[in-house]
C-alpha positions as CSV (number, residue, x, y, z in Angstrom):
1,M,32.4,16.4,3.4
2,K,31.0,18.1,0.3
3,D,28.6,21.1,0.6
4,T,25.0,20.1,0.3
5,K,24.1,23.2,-1.8
6,M,23.4,22.4,-5.4
7,S,26.2,23.4,-7.8
8,N,26.1,23.3,-11.6
9,Y,29.6,22.4,-12.4
10,R,28.4,19.8,-15.0
11,W,27.6,22.6,-17.3
12,T,31.2,23.8,-17.2
13,I,32.2,20.4,-18.5
14,C,29.5,20.7,-21.2
15,A,31.0,24.1,-22.2
16,L,34.4,22.4,-22.6
17,L,32.9,19.7,-24.8
18,F,31.2,22.4,-26.8
19,F,34.4,24.3,-27.5
20,A,36.3,21.1,-28.4
21,T,33.6,20.1,-30.9
22,T,33.7,23.7,-32.4
23,V,37.5,23.3,-33.0
24,N,36.9,19.8,-34.3
25,Y,34.6,20.9,-37.0
26,L,36.4,24.1,-37.8
27,D,39.5,22.1,-38.6
28,R,37.7,19.6,-40.8
29,Q,35.9,22.2,-42.9
30,V,38.9,24.2,-44.0
31,L,39.5,22.0,-47.0
32,S,36.0,22.2,-48.3
33,L,36.0,26.0,-48.3
34,L,39.4,26.0,-50.0
35,H,38.3,23.4,-52.5
36,P,37.4,25.8,-55.4
37,M,40.8,27.5,-55.0
38,L,42.8,24.2,-54.7
39,E,40.8,22.6,-57.5
40,K,41.9,25.3,-59.8
41,E,45.5,25.4,-58.6
42,F,46.1,21.6,-58.8
43,N,43.6,20.8,-61.6
44,W,41.6,18.3,-59.5
45,T,38.6,16.4,-60.8
46,N,35.5,15.9,-58.6
47,S,36.7,12.3,-58.2
48,D,40.1,13.6,-57.0
49,Y,38.4,15.7,-54.3
50,A,36.1,12.8,-53.5
51,N,39.2,10.5,-53.0
52,I,40.7,13.1,-50.6
53,T,37.5,13.5,-48.6
54,S,36.9,9.7,-48.7
55,A,40.3,9.1,-47.2
56,F,39.3,11.3,-44.3
57,Q,36.1,9.4,-43.9
58,F,37.6,6.0,-44.3
59,V,40.3,6.6,-41.7
60,Y,37.8,8.3,-39.4
61,A,35.6,5.2,-39.7
62,I,38.3,2.7,-38.9
63,S,39.7,4.9,-36.2
64,M,36.4,5.4,-34.5
65,L,36.3,1.7,-33.7
66,F,39.7,2.0,-31.9
67,A,39.1,5.5,-30.6
68,G,36.2,4.3,-28.5
69,R,38.3,1.6,-27.0
70,I,41.2,3.9,-26.4
71,V,39.0,6.4,-24.6
72,D,37.6,3.6,-22.5
73,K,41.2,2.5,-21.8
74,L,42.9,5.8,-21.1
75,G,39.9,7.5,-19.5
76,T,38.1,10.6,-20.7
77,K,40.7,13.2,-19.6
78,W,43.8,11.8,-21.4
79,G,41.8,10.2,-24.2
80,Y,40.4,13.6,-25.2
81,A,43.7,15.4,-24.8
82,I,45.7,13.0,-27.0
83,S,43.0,13.1,-29.6
84,L,43.1,16.9,-29.9
85,I,46.9,17.0,-30.1
86,I,46.9,14.5,-33.0
87,W,44.1,16.2,-34.9
88,S,45.7,19.7,-34.5
89,A,48.9,18.3,-35.9
90,G,47.0,16.8,-38.8
91,A,45.3,20.1,-39.5
92,V,48.6,21.9,-39.6
93,M,50.1,19.2,-41.8
94,H,47.8,20.3,-44.7
95,A,50.0,23.3,-45.1
96,T,52.9,21.0,-46.1
97,A,50.8,18.7,-48.3
98,I,52.9,19.2,-51.4
99,P,56.3,18.2,-49.9
100,V,54.5,15.4,-48.1
101,G,52.9,14.3,-51.4
102,E,56.3,14.5,-53.2
103,G,57.8,12.2,-50.5
104,L,55.0,9.7,-50.8
105,A,55.1,9.8,-54.6
106,A,58.8,8.9,-54.5
107,I,58.1,6.0,-52.3
108,L,55.1,4.8,-54.4
109,G,57.1,5.4,-57.6
110,W,59.9,3.1,-56.2
111,A,57.2,0.5,-55.6
112,G,55.8,0.9,-59.0
113,L,52.6,2.6,-57.8
114,G,53.3,6.3,-58.6
115,L,50.1,7.1,-60.4
116,I,48.3,9.4,-57.9
117,P,49.0,13.1,-58.3
118,V,51.4,14.6,-55.8
119,S,48.9,17.1,-54.5
120,V,46.2,14.5,-54.0
121,L,48.7,12.2,-52.2
122,G,49.7,15.0,-49.8
123,F,46.2,16.0,-48.9
124,I,45.1,12.3,-48.5
125,A,48.0,11.8,-46.0
126,S,47.1,15.0,-44.1
127,R,43.4,14.1,-44.0
128,A,44.3,10.7,-42.7
129,V,46.2,12.1,-39.7
130,L,43.4,14.7,-39.1
131,A,40.8,11.9,-39.2
132,F,42.7,9.7,-36.8
133,G,42.8,12.4,-34.2
134,E,39.3,13.7,-34.7
135,S,37.8,10.2,-34.3
136,G,38.3,10.6,-30.5
137,N,36.1,13.7,-30.1
138,F,32.7,12.1,-29.9
139,P,33.5,8.9,-28.0
140,A,35.3,11.1,-25.4
141,A,32.5,13.8,-25.4
142,I,29.7,11.2,-25.0
143,K,31.6,9.4,-22.3
144,A,32.1,12.7,-20.4
145,T,28.4,13.5,-20.8
146,A,27.5,10.0,-19.4
147,E,29.9,10.7,-16.5
148,Y,28.5,14.2,-15.7
149,F,24.8,14.0,-16.5
150,P,21.8,11.9,-15.5
151,K,19.9,10.3,-18.3
152,K,17.1,12.9,-18.4
153,E,19.7,15.6,-19.2
154,R,22.0,13.8,-21.5
155,A,20.3,14.5,-24.8
156,F,20.1,18.2,-23.9
157,A,23.7,18.3,-22.9
158,T,24.7,16.3,-26.0
159,G,22.7,18.8,-28.1
160,I,24.5,21.7,-26.6
161,F,28.0,20.4,-27.1
162,N,27.0,19.0,-30.5
163,S,26.0,22.5,-31.5
164,G,29.7,23.2,-31.4
165,A,29.8,21.5,-34.8
166,N,27.5,24.2,-36.0
167,I,29.5,27.0,-34.5
168,G,32.6,25.6,-36.1
169,A,30.8,25.3,-39.4
170,V,29.7,29.0,-39.0
171,L,33.1,30.3,-38.0
172,A,34.8,28.5,-40.9
173,P,33.2,30.4,-43.8
174,L,33.5,33.6,-41.8
175,T,37.3,33.2,-41.5
176,V,38.8,30.7,-43.9
177,P,38.1,32.5,-47.2
178,W,39.3,35.8,-45.7
179,I,42.5,34.3,-44.3
180,A,43.2,32.5,-47.6
181,E,42.7,35.7,-49.5
182,K,45.0,37.7,-47.3
183,W,47.8,35.2,-46.5
184,G,47.3,32.1,-48.8
185,W,45.8,28.7,-48.3
186,E,48.9,27.3,-46.5
187,S,48.6,30.0,-43.7
188,T,44.9,29.1,-43.3
189,F,45.7,25.6,-42.3
190,L,48.5,26.7,-40.0
191,I,46.4,29.3,-38.2
192,V,43.2,27.3,-37.8
193,G,45.1,24.1,-36.9
194,G,46.9,25.8,-34.1
195,V,43.7,27.0,-32.3
196,G,42.9,23.7,-30.7
197,L,46.0,23.7,-28.6
198,I,44.6,26.6,-26.6
199,W,41.7,24.4,-25.5
200,L,44.1,21.8,-23.9
201,F,45.1,24.2,-21.1
202,F,41.4,24.7,-20.0
203,W,40.7,20.9,-20.3
204,F,43.5,20.0,-17.9
205,V,42.5,22.8,-15.5
206,F,38.8,22.1,-15.3
207,Y,38.2,18.4,-16.0
208,D,38.2,15.5,-13.5
209,K,35.8,12.7,-12.7
210,P,32.8,13.9,-10.8
211,E,33.7,12.1,-7.6
212,K,37.2,13.7,-7.6
213,Q,36.1,17.2,-8.6
214,K,36.3,19.5,-5.6
215,K,34.0,22.1,-7.2
216,I,31.0,19.8,-7.2
217,T,28.8,19.8,-4.2
218,Q,27.4,16.6,-2.7
219,S,23.9,17.7,-3.9
220,E,25.0,17.9,-7.5
221,L,27.0,14.6,-7.2
222,D,23.8,12.9,-6.0
223,Y,21.9,14.4,-8.9
224,I,24.5,13.2,-11.4
225,Y,24.3,9.7,-10.0
226,S,20.5,9.7,-9.5
227,D,20.1,7.0,-12.1
228,K,21.9,4.6,-9.8
229,L,19.3,5.2,-7.2
230,E,16.4,4.3,-9.5
231,N,15.5,0.8,-10.2
232,D,15.7,1.0,-14.0
233,G,17.5,-2.3,-14.6
234,I,20.9,-0.8,-15.6
235,V,24.0,-1.2,-13.4
236,E,26.1,1.9,-14.0
237,I,29.1,1.1,-11.9
238,E,32.4,1.8,-13.6
239,N,34.4,-1.3,-14.2
240,V,37.8,-1.8,-15.8
241,E,36.7,-5.1,-17.3
242,K,36.9,-4.9,-21.1
243,V,33.8,-5.6,-23.3
244,A,34.8,-7.5,-26.4
245,W,33.7,-5.9,-29.7
246,F,32.3,-9.2,-30.9
247,K,30.2,-9.4,-27.8
248,L,28.8,-5.9,-28.5
249,L,28.0,-7.0,-32.0
250,G,25.7,-9.6,-30.6
251,Y,23.2,-7.0,-29.5
252,K,20.5,-5.6,-31.7
253,Q,21.0,-2.3,-29.9
254,T,24.5,-2.0,-31.3
255,W,23.3,-2.7,-34.8
256,A,20.4,-0.2,-34.5
257,F,22.8,2.5,-33.6
258,A,25.4,1.5,-36.2
259,F,22.8,1.4,-39.0
260,G,21.3,4.8,-38.0
261,K,24.8,6.3,-38.2
262,F,25.6,4.6,-41.5
263,M,22.5,6.0,-43.2
264,T,22.7,9.5,-41.8
265,D,26.3,10.5,-41.1
266,G,27.1,10.6,-44.8
267,V,24.4,13.3,-45.3
268,W,26.2,15.7,-42.9
269,W,29.5,14.8,-44.5
270,F,28.1,15.6,-47.9
271,F,26.7,19.0,-46.8
272,L,30.0,19.8,-45.0
273,F,32.4,18.9,-47.8
274,W,30.4,19.6,-51.0
275,L,28.3,22.7,-50.4
276,P,31.0,25.2,-51.3
277,S,31.5,23.3,-54.6
278,Y,27.7,23.3,-55.1
279,L,27.5,27.1,-54.8
280,K,30.3,27.4,-57.3
281,V,28.8,25.0,-59.8
282,Q,25.2,26.2,-59.5
283,Y,25.7,29.9,-58.9
284,G,29.3,30.7,-59.7
285,M,30.1,31.7,-56.1
286,V,33.7,31.4,-55.0
287,G,36.0,32.9,-52.3
288,T,34.4,35.4,-49.9
289,S,31.1,35.4,-51.8
290,I,30.2,32.1,-50.1
291,M,30.7,33.5,-46.6
292,M,27.2,34.8,-46.0
293,P,25.1,31.9,-47.5
294,L,27.1,29.2,-45.6
295,T,27.1,31.3,-42.4
296,V,23.3,31.5,-42.6
297,L,22.9,27.9,-43.4
298,Y,25.1,26.6,-40.6
299,S,23.7,29.1,-38.2
300,M,20.3,27.4,-38.8
301,T,21.7,24.1,-37.7
302,M,22.2,25.3,-34.1
303,I,18.5,25.4,-33.7
304,G,18.2,21.7,-34.5
305,S,21.1,20.7,-32.4
306,I,19.9,22.3,-29.2
307,G,16.1,21.9,-29.9
308,G,16.6,18.3,-30.9
309,G,18.2,17.6,-27.5
310,W,15.3,19.2,-25.7
311,F,12.5,17.7,-27.8
312,P,12.4,14.1,-26.3
313,M,11.9,15.6,-22.8
314,Y,8.4,16.4,-23.9
315,F,7.6,12.7,-24.4
316,M,9.5,11.7,-21.2
317,K,7.4,14.1,-19.2
318,K,4.3,12.2,-20.5
319,G,5.7,9.0,-19.0
320,F,7.7,7.5,-21.8
321,S,11.1,5.9,-21.1
322,P,14.1,7.9,-22.3
323,Y,14.6,5.6,-25.3
324,D,10.9,5.4,-26.3
325,G,10.5,9.2,-26.0
326,R,13.7,9.7,-28.0
327,M,12.5,7.4,-30.8
328,K,9.2,9.3,-31.1
329,A,11.1,12.5,-31.3
330,M,13.4,11.1,-33.9
331,L,10.6,10.0,-36.2
332,I,9.3,13.6,-36.3
333,I,12.8,14.9,-36.9
334,A,13.3,12.4,-39.7
335,L,10.5,14.0,-41.7
336,F,12.2,17.5,-41.9
337,P,15.0,16.5,-44.4
338,L,12.3,15.7,-47.0
339,I,12.2,19.4,-47.6
340,V,15.6,19.2,-49.3
341,L,13.8,17.6,-52.2
342,A,12.6,21.0,-53.2
343,A,16.0,22.6,-53.3
344,Q,16.8,22.0,-56.9
345,P,13.3,22.5,-58.4
346,L,13.1,25.9,-56.8
347,G,16.7,26.8,-56.9
348,H,16.5,28.7,-60.2
349,L,14.6,31.5,-58.4
350,T,17.4,32.5,-56.0
351,F,20.4,30.7,-54.4
352,W,18.8,31.6,-51.0
353,I,16.0,28.9,-51.5
354,P,18.4,25.9,-51.6
355,V,20.5,27.5,-48.8
356,I,17.4,27.8,-46.6
357,L,16.0,24.4,-47.5
358,I,19.3,22.6,-47.1
359,G,19.8,24.5,-43.8
360,I,16.5,23.0,-42.5
361,G,17.7,19.5,-43.6
362,A,21.1,20.1,-41.9
363,S,19.4,21.4,-38.8
364,A,17.3,18.2,-38.7
365,H,20.5,16.2,-38.9
366,Q,21.9,17.9,-35.8
367,A,18.6,17.2,-33.9
368,W,18.8,13.6,-35.1
369,S,22.5,13.4,-34.1
370,A,21.9,14.7,-30.6
371,N,19.4,11.9,-30.0
372,I,21.0,9.0,-31.8
373,F,24.2,9.4,-29.7
374,T,22.2,9.3,-26.5
375,T,20.4,6.1,-27.4
376,V,23.7,4.4,-26.6
377,S,23.9,5.8,-23.0
378,D,20.2,5.0,-22.6
379,M,20.8,1.3,-23.0
380,F,24.5,0.4,-22.4
381,P,26.5,0.6,-19.2
382,K,29.1,3.3,-19.1
383,K,32.0,0.9,-19.5
384,A,30.8,0.0,-23.0
385,I,29.6,3.4,-24.2
386,G,32.9,4.5,-25.8
387,S,33.2,1.2,-27.7
388,V,29.6,1.2,-29.0
389,I,30.0,4.9,-30.1
390,G,33.2,3.8,-31.9
391,I,31.4,1.0,-33.7
392,G,28.6,3.4,-34.8
393,G,31.2,6.0,-35.7
394,M,32.9,3.5,-37.9
395,A,29.6,2.7,-39.6
396,G,28.9,6.4,-40.1
397,G,32.3,7.0,-41.6
398,I,31.8,4.1,-44.1
399,G,28.5,5.7,-45.0
400,G,30.3,9.0,-45.5
401,V,32.8,7.3,-47.9
402,V,29.9,5.8,-49.9
403,I,28.2,9.2,-50.2
404,S,31.4,11.1,-51.1
405,K,32.6,8.6,-53.7
406,L,29.1,8.4,-55.2
407,G,28.9,12.2,-55.3
408,G,32.3,12.6,-57.0
409,A,31.4,10.0,-59.6
410,L,28.0,11.5,-60.4
411,F,29.4,15.1,-60.6
412,D,32.1,14.1,-63.0
413,H,29.7,12.0,-65.1
414,Y,27.1,14.8,-65.4
415,K,29.9,17.4,-65.9
416,E,30.9,15.6,-69.1
417,L,27.3,15.7,-70.2
418,G,27.2,19.5,-69.5
419,H,24.8,19.6,-66.5
420,T,26.5,18.8,-63.2
421,Q,23.4,20.1,-61.5
422,T,21.6,16.8,-62.2
423,G,24.2,15.1,-60.0
424,Y,23.3,17.4,-57.1
425,T,19.6,16.7,-57.6
426,I,20.2,13.0,-57.2
427,M,22.4,13.5,-54.1
428,F,19.9,15.8,-52.5
429,A,17.2,13.1,-53.0
430,I,19.3,10.5,-51.3
431,C,20.0,12.9,-48.4
432,A,16.3,13.7,-48.0
433,V,15.1,10.1,-47.5
434,A,18.0,8.7,-45.5
435,Y,16.6,9.5,-42.1
436,L,13.2,7.8,-42.5
437,I,15.0,4.7,-43.7
438,A,17.4,4.8,-40.8
439,W,14.5,5.3,-38.2
440,S,12.5,2.4,-39.7
441,V,15.3,-0.1,-39.4
442,M,16.3,1.1,-35.9
443,K,12.7,0.7,-34.7
444,L,12.5,-2.7,-36.3
445,L,15.6,-3.8,-34.5
446,V,14.8,-2.3,-31.1
447,P,11.0,-1.7,-30.9
448,K,10.9,-0.8,-27.2
449,Y,13.3,0.2,-24.5
450,N,15.5,-2.7,-23.8
451,P,18.6,-1.9,-21.6
452,I,21.7,-4.1,-21.6
453,T,22.1,-5.7,-18.2
454,D,24.5,-8.6,-18.8
455,L,27.7,-6.8,-19.6
């Protein structure tokens, strides 16, 4: 019989999710930090770089649909492990992008399609493998959170592990430019890509389902499953029965989540992939000179990630349902990105003004992200969470493709006209208003808390 003393093992699992998400974002950000160097070495246009980043986002989008289903099928433990192995291999593969590109160019040339530059082909292939593996991170992490936390703590736990994205984003500019300067861009991908494999050991040692975990006391287990004891209308019993994607698409709740992701994920992708280029174009900053501005910017986002997860609890304590309290918090959060509109008008004073203002907008995104993920576990039974997250992730990835391709086209267009900065002004405006549009449509689709009870 389990000890009745309250343990806190669920936070150990949260820490594992945090470190995995840190590695996830560290791996995906290496390319953006090396973009100014690679752009010069391989003579890329903005559209070439947009095609490479879009390949990541497109594969990520499609894979998210299947990643959620795979995680549901394999279970959290093996689903997460396999995901990390694949994305680490993809990260390392970037170091061999040129020979990979040469091989693909030969194949495409034989087929009469050899028009894409070798370097672009190689990086597209590497990003595709990275994207396929990384697509499993959030479905697995959200599923683990739903397994280990009652609803009232899920947004907070999600905010904590989601802040790993910020830590990864902070560590990247502190390490990548320095490694590249010392040992070259190839070594950067090899070193950073290999870090994730260390996490695997700890994952297999510490993770198991709550009911099988010997380090959890009965008191904590009862707390984790406390939602089952409350008559909230949701049946949370694990079931091996599959939920068809088309059936999930029949719910407005699914579309609300998917639209929210479509409108806002691209904003984060844009900040992640294009800010080093922005600092180069606007302020002539390259190499190690971007370390401090990006470190400060992404450090700010940790406040939003953790604070955003806590914020809805204020409304829940006033008697709102988890979903309704979350939506009230998300409306307030959606107002903060509007400050990004001032980045370009005031940017002539000092580069620190856009850095700080974009940092506030990016921080708001992390607060938004912590809550939008949790709206799924608020309303869907556990057996469908991974699949719904996958659908929303696919929508978010497609939104990222749209933003990246639009950005590349705008930057090349205005570069020809001699003022690339105008392209960034337009993109910042799009990023600023995206959250209010997303919230409005989500609220229209699901005005009040409406849990799914017929799956």
